[in-house]
C-alpha atoms as a printed R data frame, in Angstrom:
    type eleno elety resid chain resno       x      y       z
1   ATOM     1    CA   MET     A     1   0.000  0.000   0.000
2   ATOM     2    CA   GLY     A     2   1.256  3.445  -0.734
3   ATOM     3    CA   ARG     A     3   1.703  6.092   1.859
4   ATOM     4    CA   ALA     A     4   1.828  9.755   2.372
5   ATOM     5    CA   GLY     A     5   5.532  9.969   2.877
6   ATOM     6    CA   THR     A     6   7.362 11.542   5.730
7   ATOM     7    CA   PHE     A     7   6.603 15.082   6.806
8   ATOM     8    CA   ARG     A     8  10.044 15.996   7.913
9   ATOM     9    CA   SER     A     9  10.094 18.924  10.314
10  ATOM    10    CA   ALA     A    10  13.243 20.654   9.080
11  ATOM    11    CA   ARG     A    11  11.524 22.998   6.686
12  ATOM    12    CA   ALA     A    12   8.804 23.781   9.198
13  ATOM    13    CA   SER     A    13  11.434 24.556  11.804
14  ATOM    14    CA   ARG     A    14  13.240 26.891   9.437
15  ATOM    15    CA   TRP     A    15   9.977 28.638   8.620
16  ATOM    16    CA   ALA     A    16   9.193 29.116  12.276
17  ATOM    17    CA   ALA     A    17  12.628 30.585  12.896
18  ATOM    18    CA   LEU     A    18  12.221 33.002  10.004
19  ATOM    19    CA   ALA     A    19   8.801 34.029  11.225
20  ATOM    20    CA   VAL     A    20  10.005 34.701  14.742
21  ATOM    21    CA   ALA     A    21  13.098 36.570  13.579
22  ATOM    22    CA   GLY     A    22  11.176 38.528  10.975
23  ATOM    23    CA   LEU     A    23  13.643 37.439   8.292
24  ATOM    24    CA   VAL     A    24  11.191 37.316   5.423
25  ATOM    25    CA   LEU     A    25  12.180 37.620   1.788
26  ATOM    26    CA   THR     A    26   9.939 39.696  -0.415
27  ATOM    27    CA   VAL     A    27   8.542 38.560  -3.735
28  ATOM    28    CA   PRO     A    28   8.090 41.456  -6.122
29  ATOM    29    CA   GLY     A    29   4.824 41.715  -7.951
30  ATOM    30    CA   CYS     A    30   3.752 39.778  -6.410
31  ATOM    31    CA   SER     A    31  -1.734  4.892  -4.174
32  ATOM    32    CA   GLY     A    32  -0.101  2.598  -4.537
33  ATOM    33    CA   SER     A    33  -2.657 -0.055  -4.284
34  ATOM    34    CA   GLY     A    34  -3.507  1.497  -1.121
35  ATOM    35    CA   GLY     A    35  -3.838  4.641   0.306
36  ATOM    36    CA   ALA     A    36  -2.163  7.620   0.390
37  ATOM    37    CA   GLY     A    37  -0.858  5.227  -1.771
38  ATOM    38    CA   GLY     A    38   0.401  7.177  -3.792
39  ATOM    39    CA   THR     A    39   0.194  9.773  -1.426
40  ATOM    40    CA   SER     A    40   3.551  8.766  -0.652
41  ATOM    41    CA   GLY     A    41   6.100 11.392  -0.226
42  ATOM    42    CA   ALA     A    42   3.455 13.965  -0.437
43  ATOM    43    CA   ARG     A    43   4.641 15.407   2.695
44  ATOM    44    CA   SER     A    44   6.921 18.135   2.146
45  ATOM    45    CA   ALA     A    45   9.564 19.036   4.288
46  ATOM    46    CA   SER     A    46  13.182 19.458   4.510
47  ATOM    47    CA   PRO     A    47  14.757 22.521   2.974
48  ATOM    48    CA   THR     A    48  16.998 22.164  -0.016
49  ATOM    49    CA   SER     A    49  20.602 22.031   1.078
50  ATOM    50    CA   THR     A    50  23.391 23.615  -0.883
51  ATOM    51    CA   PRO     A    51  26.021 21.016  -1.819
52  ATOM    52    CA   ALA     A    52  29.318 21.356  -0.003
53  ATOM    53    CA   GLY     A    53  31.613 23.820  -1.696
54  ATOM    54    CA   SER     A    54  28.804 25.402  -3.714
55  ATOM    55    CA   PRO     A    55  28.330 29.171  -3.683
56  ATOM    56    CA   ALA     A    56  25.451 30.374  -1.582
57  ATOM    57    CA   ALA     A    57  22.246 30.929  -3.476
58  ATOM    58    CA   GLY     A    58  20.658 34.344  -3.516
59  ATOM    59    CA   PRO     A    59  16.929 35.103  -3.354
60  ATOM    60    CA   VAL     A    60  14.855 33.788  -6.236
61  ATOM    61    CA   VAL     A    61  12.481 36.328  -7.740
62  ATOM    62    CA   LEU     A    62   9.175 34.667  -8.592
63  ATOM    63    CA   ASN     A    63   6.390 36.818  -9.953
64  ATOM    64    CA   GLN     A    64   2.753 35.942  -9.458
65  ATOM    65    CA   LEU     A    65   1.233 34.551 -12.635
66  ATOM    66    CA   PRO     A    66  -1.375 36.709 -14.429
67  ATOM    67    CA   GLY     A    67  -4.837 35.257 -13.970
68  ATOM    68    CA   GLN     A    68  -3.684 32.762 -11.359
69  ATOM    69    CA   ALA     A    69  -5.760 32.584  -8.180
70  ATOM    70    CA   PHE     A    70  -3.171 30.794  -6.051
71  ATOM    71    CA   TYR     A    71   0.014 32.039  -4.434
72  ATOM    72    CA   VAL     A    72   3.440 31.298  -5.907
73  ATOM    73    CA   SER     A    73   5.869 31.078  -2.991
74  ATOM    74    CA   ASP     A    74   9.617 31.644  -3.111
75  ATOM    75    CA   ARG     A    75  10.036 29.350  -0.096
76  ATOM    76    CA   THR     A    76   9.478 26.004  -1.793
77  ATOM    77    CA   ASN     A    77  12.317 23.537  -2.138
78  ATOM    78    CA   ALA     A    78  12.118 23.959  -5.914
79  ATOM    79    CA   ALA     A    79  12.462 27.741  -5.709
80  ATOM    80    CA   GLN     A    80  15.424 27.480  -3.370
81  ATOM    81    CA   GLN     A    81  17.094 24.957  -5.654
82  ATOM    82    CA   VAL     A    82  16.676 27.289  -8.632
83  ATOM    83    CA   GLY     A    83  18.801 29.781  -6.746
84  ATOM    84    CA   VAL     A    84  21.424 27.122  -6.023
85  ATOM    85    CA   LEU     A    85  21.591 26.105  -9.686
86  ATOM    86    CA   ARG     A    86  21.930 29.681 -10.851
87  ATOM    87    CA   SER     A    87  24.709 30.341  -8.374
88  ATOM    88    CA   GLN     A    88  26.506 27.332  -9.845
89  ATOM    89    CA   GLY     A    89  26.082 28.555 -13.414
90  ATOM    90    CA   ARG     A    90  23.689 25.710 -14.275
91  ATOM    91    CA   SER     A    91  21.209 27.978 -16.060
92  ATOM    92    CA   ALA     A    92  19.632 25.327 -18.295
93  ATOM    93    CA   GLU     A    93  18.711 23.169 -15.305
94  ATOM    94    CA   ALA     A    94  17.495 26.237 -13.414
95  ATOM    95    CA   ASP     A    95  15.212 27.165 -16.318
96  ATOM    96    CA   THR     A    96  13.833 23.619 -16.434
97  ATOM    97    CA   LEU     A    97  13.202 23.641 -12.702
98  ATOM    98    CA   LEU     A    98  11.288 26.908 -13.031
99  ATOM    99    CA   ARG     A    99   8.500 24.862 -14.627
100 ATOM   100    CA   ILE     A   100   7.914 23.673 -11.063
101 ATOM   101    CA   ALA     A   101   9.051 26.635  -8.984
102 ATOM   102    CA   ALA     A   102   7.006 29.232 -10.880
103 ATOM   103    CA   GLN     A   103   3.734 27.396 -10.262
104 ATOM   104    CA   PRO     A   104   1.735 27.648  -7.027
105 ATOM   105    CA   SER     A   105   2.089 24.606  -4.814
106 ATOM   106    CA   SER     A   106   0.919 23.799  -1.314
107 ATOM   107    CA   GLN     A   107   2.459 24.639   2.039
108 ATOM   108    CA   TRP     A   108   2.410 21.600   4.314
109 ATOM   109    CA   LEU     A   109   1.840 22.172   8.014
110 ATOM   110    CA   GLY     A   110   3.130 19.646  10.541
111 ATOM   111    CA   ASP     A   111   3.883 19.624  14.205
112 ATOM   112    CA   GLN     A   112   6.539 22.335  14.304
113 ATOM   113    CA   GLY     A   113   5.833 26.001  13.736
114 ATOM   114    CA   ALA     A   114   2.504 25.442  12.006
115 ATOM   115    CA   ARG     A   115   0.832 28.537  13.413
116 ATOM   116    CA   GLU     A   116   3.724 30.837  12.511
117 ATOM   117    CA   ILE     A   117   4.049 29.333   9.037
118 ATOM   118    CA   ALA     A   118   0.323 29.626   8.353
119 ATOM   119    CA   ASP     A   119   0.397 33.253   9.459
120 ATOM   120    CA   GLN     A   120   3.428 34.193   7.357
121 ATOM   121    CA   VAL     A   121   2.393 32.372   4.169
122 ATOM   122    CA   SER     A   122  -1.218 33.551   4.246
123 ATOM   123    CA   ARG     A   123  -0.077 37.097   4.984
124 ATOM   124    CA   ARG     A   124   2.329 37.113   2.069
125 ATOM   125    CA   ALA     A   125  -0.278 35.604  -0.223
126 ATOM   126    CA   THR     A   126  -2.763 38.287   0.754
127 ATOM   127    CA   GLU     A   127  -0.197 41.013   0.100
128 ATOM   128    CA   ALA     A   128   0.299 39.524  -3.372
129 ATOM   129    CA   GLY     A   129  -3.456 39.415  -4.009
130 ATOM   130    CA   ARG     A   130  -3.462 35.603  -4.101
131 ATOM   131    CA   THR     A   131  -4.841 32.659  -2.126
132 ATOM   132    CA   ALA     A   132  -2.500 30.367  -0.186
133 ATOM   133    CA   VAL     A   133  -3.036 26.605  -0.272
134 ATOM   134    CA   PHE     A   134  -2.170 24.607   2.843
135 ATOM   135    CA   VAL     A   135  -2.143 20.954   3.815
136 ATOM   136    CA   ALA     A   136  -2.930 20.261   7.473
137 ATOM   137    CA   TYR     A   137  -1.064 17.078   8.385
138 ATOM   138    CA   ASP     A   138  -0.744 16.316  12.086
139 ATOM   139    CA   ILE     A   139  -3.483 13.784  12.909
140 ATOM   140    CA   PRO     A   140  -2.588 11.362  15.749
141 ATOM   141    CA   HIS     A   141  -1.382  7.909  14.609
142 ATOM   142    CA   ARG     A   142  -0.495  9.417  11.254
143 ATOM   143    CA   ASP     A   143   0.186  7.078   8.331
144 ATOM   144    CA   CYS     A   144  -0.017  3.892  10.391
145 ATOM   145    CA   GLY     A   145   3.543  4.304  11.610
146 ATOM   146    CA   GLN     A   146   4.990  4.130   8.111
147 ATOM   147    CA   TYR     A   147   6.913  6.770   6.116
148 ATOM   148    CA   SER     A   148   4.850  9.625   7.559
149 ATOM   149    CA   ALA     A   149   4.647  8.282  11.084
150 ATOM   150    CA   GLY     A   150   4.059 10.878  13.743
151 ATOM   151    CA   GLY     A   151   1.398 13.468  14.218
152 ATOM   152    CA   ALA     A   152   0.002 15.015  17.367
153 ATOM   153    CA   PRO     A   153   0.550 12.898  20.494
154 ATOM   154    CA   ASP     A   154  -3.109 12.934  21.524
155 ATOM   155    CA   ALA     A   155  -6.526 14.352  20.744
156 ATOM   156    CA   ALA     A   156  -6.169 17.404  22.980
157 ATOM   157    CA   SER     A   157  -2.880 18.347  21.349
158 ATOM   158    CA   TYR     A   158  -4.416 18.046  17.903
159 ATOM   159    CA   ARG     A   159  -7.383 20.237  18.795
160 ATOM   160    CA   SER     A   160  -5.000 22.889  20.109
161 ATOM   161    CA   TRP     A   161  -2.816 22.581  17.000
162 ATOM   162    CA   ILE     A   162  -5.616 22.977  14.463
163 ATOM   163    CA   THR     A   163  -7.195 25.810  16.442
164 ATOM   164    CA   GLY     A   164  -3.864 27.631  16.264
165 ATOM   165    CA   VAL     A   165  -3.701 27.147  12.505
166 ATOM   166    CA   ALA     A   166  -7.252 28.447  12.071
167 ATOM   167    CA   GLU     A   167  -6.563 31.489  14.235
168 ATOM   168    CA   ALA     A   168  -3.406 32.235  12.256
169 ATOM   169    CA   LEU     A   169  -5.361 32.308   8.998
170 ATOM   170    CA   GLY     A   170  -7.800 34.840  10.426
171 ATOM   171    CA   ASP     A   171  -9.848 36.542   7.726
172 ATOM   172    CA   ARG     A   172  -7.363 35.884   4.910
173 ATOM   173    CA   LYS     A   173  -8.193 33.770   1.880
174 ATOM   174    CA   ALA     A   174  -6.847 30.243   2.126
175 ATOM   175    CA   TRP     A   175  -7.643 26.734   0.939
176 ATOM   176    CA   VAL     A   176  -6.841 23.854   3.290
177 ATOM   177    CA   VAL     A   177  -6.556 20.198   2.302
178 ATOM   178    CA   LEU     A   178  -7.231 18.360   5.523
179 ATOM   179    CA   GLU     A   179  -5.209 15.353   6.667
180 ATOM   180    CA   PRO     A   180  -4.217 13.235   3.671
181 ATOM   181    CA   ASP     A   181  -4.981  9.528   4.187
182 ATOM   182    CA   ALA     A   182  -6.650 10.043   7.553
183 ATOM   183    CA   VAL     A   183 -10.154  8.955   6.521
184 ATOM   184    CA   ALA     A   184  -9.154  6.255   4.051
185 ATOM   185    CA   HIS     A   185  -6.811  4.611   6.563
186 ATOM   186    CA   THR     A   186  -9.777  3.890   8.829
187 ATOM   187    CA   LEU     A   187 -11.182  1.661   6.082
188 ATOM   188    CA   ASP     A   188  -8.109 -0.368   5.100
189 ATOM   189    CA   SER     A   189  -5.772 -2.663   7.010
190 ATOM   190    CA   CYS     A   190  -4.061  0.192   8.842
191 ATOM   191    CA   GLY     A   191  -5.454 -0.653  12.253
192 ATOM   192    CA   VAL     A   192  -7.166  2.665  12.986
193 ATOM   193    CA   LYS     A   193 -10.409  0.981  13.986
194 ATOM   194    CA   GLY     A   194 -13.014  1.097  16.723
195 ATOM   195    CA   ASP     A   195 -12.367  3.778  19.310
196 ATOM   196    CA   LEU     A   196  -9.341  5.088  17.428
197 ATOM   197    CA   ALA     A   197 -11.399  5.561  14.280
198 ATOM   198    CA   ALA     A   198 -14.191  7.262  16.212
199 ATOM   199    CA   GLU     A   199 -11.659  9.605  17.790
200 ATOM   200    CA   ARG     A   200 -10.176 10.401  14.378
201 ATOM   201    CA   TYR     A   201 -13.559 11.180  12.835
202 ATOM   202    CA   GLY     A   202 -14.320 13.481  15.744
203 ATOM   203    CA   LEU     A   203 -10.991 15.286  15.399
204 ATOM   204    CA   LEU     A   204 -11.485 15.778  11.673
205 ATOM   205    CA   ALA     A   205 -14.987 17.138  12.228
206 ATOM   206    CA   PHE     A   206 -13.584 19.489  14.880
207 ATOM   207    CA   ALA     A   207 -10.871 20.633  12.459
208 ATOM   208    CA   VAL     A   208 -13.418 21.363   9.748
209 ATOM   209    CA   GLN     A   209 -15.537 23.377  12.157
210 ATOM   210    CA   GLU     A   210 -12.571 25.376  13.467
211 ATOM   211    CA   LEU     A   211 -11.292 26.205  10.001
212 ATOM   212    CA   LYS     A   212 -14.740 27.099   8.707
213 ATOM   213    CA   LYS     A   213 -15.136 29.679  11.475
214 ATOM   214    CA   ARG     A   214 -12.783 31.739   9.312
215 ATOM   215    CA   PRO     A   215 -14.859 33.522   6.680
216 ATOM   216    CA   ASN     A   216 -12.470 33.106   3.747
217 ATOM   217    CA   VAL     A   217 -11.118 29.604   4.346
218 ATOM   218    CA   ARG     A   218 -12.158 26.707   2.125
219 ATOM   219    CA   VAL     A   219 -11.680 23.153   3.461
220 ATOM   220    CA   TYR     A   220 -11.324 19.904   1.521
221 ATOM   221    CA   LEU     A   221 -11.160 16.570   3.353
222 ATOM   222    CA   ASP     A   222  -8.808 14.051   1.777
223 ATOM   223    CA   ALA     A   223 -10.633 11.147   0.118
224 ATOM   224    CA   GLY     A   224  -7.937  8.869  -1.257
225 ATOM   225    CA   ASN     A   225  -7.402  8.047  -4.906
226 ATOM   226    CA   PRO     A   226  -8.792  5.798  -7.659
227 ATOM   227    CA   GLY     A   227  -6.245  3.053  -7.000
228 ATOM   228    CA   TRP     A   228  -7.099  2.716  -3.338
229 ATOM   229    CA   ALA     A   229  -9.888  0.172  -3.628
230 ATOM   230    CA   GLN     A   230 -12.703  1.050  -1.253
231 ATOM   231    CA   ASP     A   231 -16.460  0.998  -1.349
232 ATOM   232    CA   PRO     A   232 -17.701  4.521  -2.218
233 ATOM   233    CA   GLU     A   233 -20.575  4.204   0.229
234 ATOM   234    CA   ASP     A   234 -18.245  3.210   3.073
235 ATOM   235    CA   LEU     A   235 -15.907  6.079   2.250
236 ATOM   236    CA   ALA     A   236 -18.825  8.499   2.021
237 ATOM   237    CA   ALA     A   237 -20.084  7.338   5.426
238 ATOM   238    CA   ALA     A   238 -16.637  7.876   6.949
239 ATOM   239    CA   LEU     A   239 -16.414 11.336   5.392
240 ATOM   240    CA   ARG     A   240 -19.812 12.226   6.838
241 ATOM   241    CA   LYS     A   241 -18.554 11.292  10.307
242 ATOM   242    CA   SER     A   242 -15.529 13.491   9.598
243 ATOM   243    CA   GLY     A   243 -17.496 16.670   8.927
244 ATOM   244    CA   ILE     A   244 -17.849 16.686   5.143
245 ATOM   245    CA   ALA     A   245 -21.243 18.367   5.467
246 ATOM   246    CA   VAL     A   246 -19.556 21.510   6.821
247 ATOM   247    CA   ALA     A   247 -16.492 21.277   4.567
248 ATOM   248    CA   ASP     A   248 -16.415 22.733   1.065
249 ATOM   249    CA   GLY     A   249 -15.661 19.323  -0.393
250 ATOM   250    CA   PHE     A   250 -12.967 16.662  -0.661
251 ATOM   251    CA   ALA     A   251  -9.588 16.119  -2.331
252 ATOM   252    CA   VAL     A   252  -8.475 13.201  -4.498
253 ATOM   253    CA   ASN     A   253  -5.163 11.864  -5.813
254 ATOM   254    CA   VAL     A   254  -3.028 13.626  -3.218
255 ATOM   255    CA   ALA     A   255   0.602 12.829  -4.121
256 ATOM   256    CA   ASN     A   256  -0.501 10.134  -6.535
257 ATOM   257    CA   PHE     A   257  -0.166  9.888 -10.298
258 ATOM   258    CA   TYR     A   258  -3.573  8.968 -11.681
259 ATOM   259    CA   PRO     A   259  -4.700 10.872 -14.797
260 ATOM   260    CA   THR     A   260  -7.230 13.642 -14.440
261 ATOM   261    CA   ASP     A   261 -10.013 11.842 -16.300
262 ATOM   262    CA   ARG     A   262  -9.800  8.892 -13.926
263 ATOM   263    CA   ASN     A   263  -9.674 11.164 -10.886
264 ATOM   264    CA   ALA     A   264 -12.677 13.095 -12.114
265 ATOM   265    CA   ALA     A   265 -14.660  9.878 -12.592
266 ATOM   266    CA   TYR     A   266 -13.667  8.680  -9.119
267 ATOM   267    CA   GLY     A   267 -14.545 12.044  -7.592
268 ATOM   268    CA   ASN     A   268 -17.879 12.178  -9.375
269 ATOM   269    CA   ARG     A   269 -18.886  8.766  -7.996
270 ATOM   270    CA   LEU     A   270 -17.980  9.833  -4.487
271 ATOM   271    CA   SER     A   271 -19.686 13.198  -4.970
272 ATOM   272    CA   ALA     A   272 -22.892 11.442  -5.949
273 ATOM   273    CA   ALA     A   273 -22.749  9.444  -2.717
274 ATOM   274    CA   LEU     A   274 -22.277 12.718  -0.811
275 ATOM   275    CA   GLY     A   275 -25.167 14.651  -2.299
276 ATOM   276    CA   GLY     A   276 -23.133 16.523  -4.895
277 ATOM   277    CA   LYS     A   277 -20.136 17.695  -2.849
278 ATOM   278    CA   HIS     A   278 -17.459 19.422  -4.925
279 ATOM   279    CA   PHE     A   279 -13.827 18.304  -4.976
280 ATOM   280    CA   VAL     A   280 -10.266 19.224  -5.978
281 ATOM   281    CA   ILE     A   281  -7.708 17.085  -7.816
282 ATOM   282    CA   ASP     A   282  -3.971 16.906  -7.196
283 ATOM   283    CA   THR     A   283  -2.440 17.153 -10.673
284 ATOM   284    CA   SER     A   284   1.133 17.771  -9.551
285 ATOM   285    CA   ARG     A   285   2.578 14.578 -11.053
286 ATOM   286    CA   SER     A   286  -0.236 13.166 -13.173
287 ATOM   287    CA   GLY     A   287   1.036 14.157 -16.625
288 ATOM   288    CA   ASN     A   288   1.867 10.596 -17.698
289 ATOM   289    CA   GLY     A   289  -0.651  8.871 -15.476
290 ATOM   290    CA   SER     A   290   0.067  6.117 -12.989
291 ATOM   291    CA   ALA     A   291   2.640  3.375 -13.449
292 ATOM   292    CA   GLY     A   292   0.341  1.018 -11.557
293 ATOM   293    CA   ALA     A   293  -1.369  0.828  -8.217
294 ATOM   294    CA   ASP     A   294   1.768 -0.417  -6.461
295 ATOM   295    CA   SER     A   295   4.072  2.117  -8.123
296 ATOM   296    CA   TRP     A   296   3.617  4.982  -5.725
297 ATOM   297    CA   CYS     A   297   7.202  5.470  -4.531
298 ATOM   298    CA   ASN     A   298   9.135  7.732  -6.911
299 ATOM   299    CA   PRO     A   299   8.093  5.798 -10.031
300 ATOM   300    CA   PRO     A   300  10.197  6.696 -13.081
301 ATOM   301    CA   GLY     A   301   8.745  8.190 -16.225
302 ATOM   302    CA   ARG     A   302   6.182 10.435 -14.543
303 ATOM   303    CA   ALA     A   303   5.492 14.050 -15.516
304 ATOM   304    CA   LEU     A   304   4.007 17.252 -14.198
305 ATOM   305    CA   GLY     A   305   0.272 17.452 -14.756
306 ATOM   306    CA   GLU     A   306  -2.109 20.316 -15.402
307 ATOM   307    CA   ALA     A   307  -1.095 23.591 -13.821
308 ATOM   308    CA   PRO     A   308  -3.036 24.708 -10.749
309 ATOM   309    CA   THR     A   309  -6.221 26.505 -11.725
310 ATOM   310    CA   THR     A   310  -9.811 27.070 -10.713
311 ATOM   311    CA   GLU     A   311 -10.799 26.962 -14.387
312 ATOM   312    CA   THR     A   312 -11.131 23.198 -14.699
313 ATOM   313    CA   GLY     A   313 -14.044 23.084 -17.126
314 ATOM   314    CA   ARG     A   314 -15.443 20.180 -15.112
315 ATOM   315    CA   PRO     A   315 -18.668 20.666 -13.141
316 ATOM   316    CA   GLY     A   316 -18.060 19.978  -9.479
317 ATOM   317    CA   VAL     A   317 -14.250 20.140  -9.748
318 ATOM   318    CA   ASP     A   318 -13.313 23.330  -7.930
319 ATOM   319    CA   ALA     A   319  -9.630 23.285  -8.851
320 ATOM   320    CA   TYR     A   320  -6.598 21.419 -10.011
321 ATOM   321    CA   LEU     A   321  -3.945 21.866  -7.314
322 ATOM   322    CA   TRP     A   322  -0.320 20.889  -6.843
323 ATOM   323    CA   ILE     A   323  -0.870 19.453  -3.397
324 ATOM   324    CA   LYS     A   324   2.217 17.286  -3.525
325 ATOM   325    CA   ASN     A   325   5.287 19.464  -4.050
326 ATOM   326    CA   PRO     A   326   6.856 18.065  -7.245
327 ATOM   327    CA   GLY     A   327  10.450 16.987  -6.831
328 ATOM   328    CA   GLU     A   328  10.201 15.985  -3.175
329 ATOM   329    CA   SER     A   329  10.975 12.312  -2.621
330 ATOM   330    CA   ASP     A   330   8.325  9.748  -1.766
331 ATOM   331    CA   GLY     A   331  10.821  7.852   0.337
332 ATOM   332    CA   GLN     A   332  13.896  5.649   0.178
333 ATOM   333    CA   CYS     A   333  12.492  3.128  -2.240
334 ATOM   334    CA   GLY     A   334  15.702  1.273  -3.024
335 ATOM   335    CA   ARG     A   335  16.973  3.299  -5.970
336 ATOM   336    CA   GLY     A   336  19.217  5.698  -4.109
337 ATOM   337    CA   GLU     A   337  16.543  8.266  -3.344
338 ATOM   338    CA   PRO     A   338  16.717 10.633  -0.378
339 ATOM   339    CA   PRO     A   339  14.302 10.211   2.539
340 ATOM   340    CA   ALA     A   340  10.663 11.131   2.049
341 ATOM   341    CA   GLY     A   341  10.022 14.838   1.816
342 ATOM   342    CA   GLN     A   342  13.551 15.818   0.811
343 ATOM   343    CA   PHE     A   343  14.028 17.525  -2.515
344 ATOM   344    CA   TRP     A   344  15.512 15.271  -5.189
345 ATOM   345    CA   LEU     A   345  16.807 17.299  -8.113
346 ATOM   346    CA   PRO     A   346  17.134 14.517 -10.739
347 ATOM   347    CA   TYR     A   347  13.548 13.436 -10.142
348 ATOM   348    CA   ALA     A   348  12.297 17.019 -10.250
349 ATOM   349    CA   LEU     A   349  14.065 17.684 -13.530
350 ATOM   350    CA   GLY     A   350  12.630 14.474 -14.954
351 ATOM   351    CA   LEU     A   351   9.095 15.506 -14.041
352 ATOM   352    CA   ALA     A   352   9.586 18.910 -15.649
353 ATOM   353    CA   GLN     A   353  11.286 17.611 -18.792
354 ATOM   354    CA   ALA     A   354   8.566 15.015 -19.381
355 ATOM   355    CA   ALA     A   355   5.731 17.538 -19.032
356 ATOM   356    CA   HIS     A   356   3.709 18.080 -22.175
């Protein structure tokens, strides 16, 4: 079964330090067969490191795209790596990587510094006239102890954590994808059953309610992907227990590779079971479709998918989003990859070069 991938705290820690110190750069103009299966590696996390002996990278100037609703951040691993490549005189690779860095992608929020990060990113997005996209990822018993093991230590800690995130967003525009894999893992072999499942549903419903107290925040509960075989009625029932009625909708294909047509069909079936709820699709790496239900961990030959947009042309599909940050590893899958969440330049360049 595929998994969400590790949310490593290094990037979050760096963000928190920047927020506290006020050291903020300005941007001018601006699965597998299973679950998260494919959600693997979705979790973002560690900052790009400059190779030993390389010149330090300067700030990367990323303008907001005309007509784009979502915020393009200069803090992503891809954006930072563009600066590294330019400082090394590797302009061709830097230009290729800009196909990723210049597009809006999501800011993942984990256990460290989430409130400060949410405040800083949403503030900067508002100043640029754009909407920030976040992924809230700190549910207790996260990812069944696999690549993304961790999360809040208990229910009380999680309620405090998500309340802090909601308060940080205030009245700013933001979209939040809520807890990848959390619902679907209660329906597979993960072991989140009985009282643990009931607790999880209650925490998700609480999170939806807290976030929706903010007038300009949209919330989408994660709902797995087409390769994660589950009964739509069972999944719909679990989503209802998790607060889908209050949420704006659900998200599909987070960190997976399934083509948009298949995701739309999957989402439409689930929407019908939920009385017409809208949904968003992660298109970050779907350009060449999936390599198979079990090929969720850095599969070769994949490509960037449709750029983030609210103009999907599909009724009920609110947006295509890059929820997974392209170029960040799904995990150490046996081919020399870095740990989950760390930026992997060769893979990133491959995704960009293969894009249509």
